[in-house]
C-alpha positions, 0 to 999 in steps of 0.5 A: 454511488461511491467505490467501496472497498477492495476485497482481496483473496490471499491464501494465508489470512493472518499471513497476509493481514500480518503483513498490512498491518505490520509493515503498511500500517493498516487497522483491522476493524474487524474480522468474520466467518462465512457460515455459507462459504466455510471462508472467513473475512476481514476489514482493515482500513488505514488510520489516514485513508483518503477518498477518492474517486473511482475509475472504472477498470477491468481488473485490480491493478494495484492497491497505493498507499502513502508513505513519508518515504518509500526509499527509507520504507524499503530499507525499513522493511527490506525481506517484509516483502519482494521490491517487483518495481525499484524506486523511482520518479515520477514528477512531483513523487517518488514511487516504488512496487511490491509485492504482497503475500499473495503478489499482489502490486503495493504501490509505495508513494512519497513527495518526491525529495526537492535536488535545488540546492539552497543559493548561495548566501540563502538560509 
């Protein structure tokens, strides 16, 4: 048994696909209409996604994406989303939370930049 995917209901599928592909770098693997419900689905994946063990919880809390540099990502995509929690350091990571077009929280993660300065005479 293993966690397979997360389903998110959205108000505007094209708008959400644009957000997840253009802002977060995901790729659409396929789309289809569901005859029985009249709905539509799109399957997206991250190019370098990694599998992690799913821990049981009661509901979706947020989605997490690794980015090279959280602060740079926030600057480069200013206006593409609403920041719900400004960037902060936690352990060895730099984190921030933004909202997708429907309000789902997205955690952005990168390695924290070292604040240590090299000792005098070090290369």
